[in-house]
N, C-alpha and C positions, 0 to 999 in steps of 0.2 A: 766486623765486628769484633774483632780481636783485635786489631788493629788500632782499634778505637780505643780501647782500654789500655791498648801496650802504650799509647801517646798520651791516656791520661795519667798513666804511672810515671812516667817519666815525665811529664811538667810535675807531676806533685813530688817529684824529688827532686826538683829544683826549687824547693820556695825556701827563702832563707831568710835572712833577719829581718831587713829591709821591708819585706813581703811579711812577717810575722806583725812587724809593726805598721803597717797597714792595715792589716786583718784587725789589730786592736785599734787603730784610730775609727774604724768602719762599725767597730763592735759597737763602741759607744755612741756613737754618730753616723749612721747612714748616711745621711745628708751629709758629710763635708762634704765640700767641694775640693778637686783635685789641686790646686793651689792651696790650699788647706794643709792638704797631706805634703804634698812637695814641699811647704815649708816647716813644716814638723820634723821632716824624715830629712830634707836637705839635698832631694834631688829636684829638677825640672818637672814643670807639671807634662808634657808630654811622656816623661819618662814614668810618672806614677800613674797617666792614663793608660800604657801599653802594661803594667804590671798587674793594674787592677782587672783588666781585660784577659788576661792572662788567667789570673788569679778566678775568676768567672767561667772562664773555657776550661782551665782545669777543675772546675767543682769543688774548689776550697770557698769559694762565694757563691750559695745555691740561689740567693734571693734577697732583695731588700724589705725592710719591713716595718709599716706606719703602726706605734701604739696609739689605741685608742682611748678614751677617756669611759670607760664600761660603766660608770655612775652617772656621766653628763649623759650618755646614749638609754637611761632606763634600762638597765643591766648591771646593778648592784653588786646581786648576790652570784657567789660561786661555790661550784659542790665540787666535790669527785664522788663519780657513782663508779661500785665497783661491780661488775657482773661476771656472773658465774653461767658457764653452756653448758646444756646437757653432752654427754660425750655416748655412742660419737654422734657426728652431726649431721653422716648422713650426707655430704659433699655438701651442705647448707656454709653457706660464707657468713658468719655472725657478726665478725671483723667489718666485713663491706656494711652490712645492714645497720652495725652501730654507727658506721660514718656515715650515715644520714639523719642520724637522730640533730634536732633543734636543737641550735645552742652551743653544740661543741667547738671548742678550741683543742685538743688533744685526744688523738685516742692512740691506748697504748695495749701490745695482747703482753701481758706479764705472768711470772712465774706464783705461785704460790695458791693458797687455797681458791682466789678468783681466779679467771682467764682474762680480761679484760679490765682496765683502768681507764676513763673517761674526766675530764677536765668541762664540766658544762659551767655555762653563764644564764642567768636568769632574770625576769626585772623581779619576782618574788619566791616565795614559800610554793604557794598555790601555781604558777605558773612549773615551776619544777615536778612540782608532785604531775601534772598533767603530759608535761616530755616523761617523765617514769612511763605515768600508768597507760595513754597510749602510744606510746613510741615503743620504750624499752621493752617493758612486759607484753608485749604484743611480740616478738617477736620470736618467732617458735622455737627455738633451739636456748633461749634464755630461759633460764631455773632461780636463778636466784640475783635480786639487786639489794646492796645496801649502799647506804649514801652518808657522807660528811660532809656537814656546811661548813663554809670556811668563817668565823669571826670574824678575823682582822689581816689580812693580808702584809708581812713584813718586807718582802722579799720578792716580785717579779723579777726576772732577767730573762735577757735572751738567751739563746743556746751556746755553749762555751762560754760565756760571760764569768765562771765561776774557775775560770781556768787561766794562766799568765802565761799567754803565749808566744810571749818575749824567752819564756827560760826554756821552754816546752820543744823536744826537738821528732 
């Protein structure tokens, strides 16, 4: 196990400007072909394939995602749900229970007045209310739920898209 971690650390320390350019291109459009990346970066497609494989192996690229149109799929309502849990939890894993909630897109353990932040999509306020009443409120350690409904999404971006990968070291 130590050897695997050391190998990943060594691989991660070898990321260079070309790797960062590749990551920037894939961040904008994960389906970009190796040939197109090669053209933009100025390397052969085979060299790009090797670099992408290394970035995947080292964990710099965790997965590729597809972004769906939530409205077209009947889930236009977006809400942020703040959850407070009882202390102590007596070994009950509230986070694990919350991760099973219908419509959850993100779940974060947070600091502050609340303990968890969930990003949830639903068809409408009735569907959201059902999720809160029948799933979240029934978790034995949940003591408070606060919900903020999004009126309009200005920007939704994938992780790290707010960073200039070419400038960071």
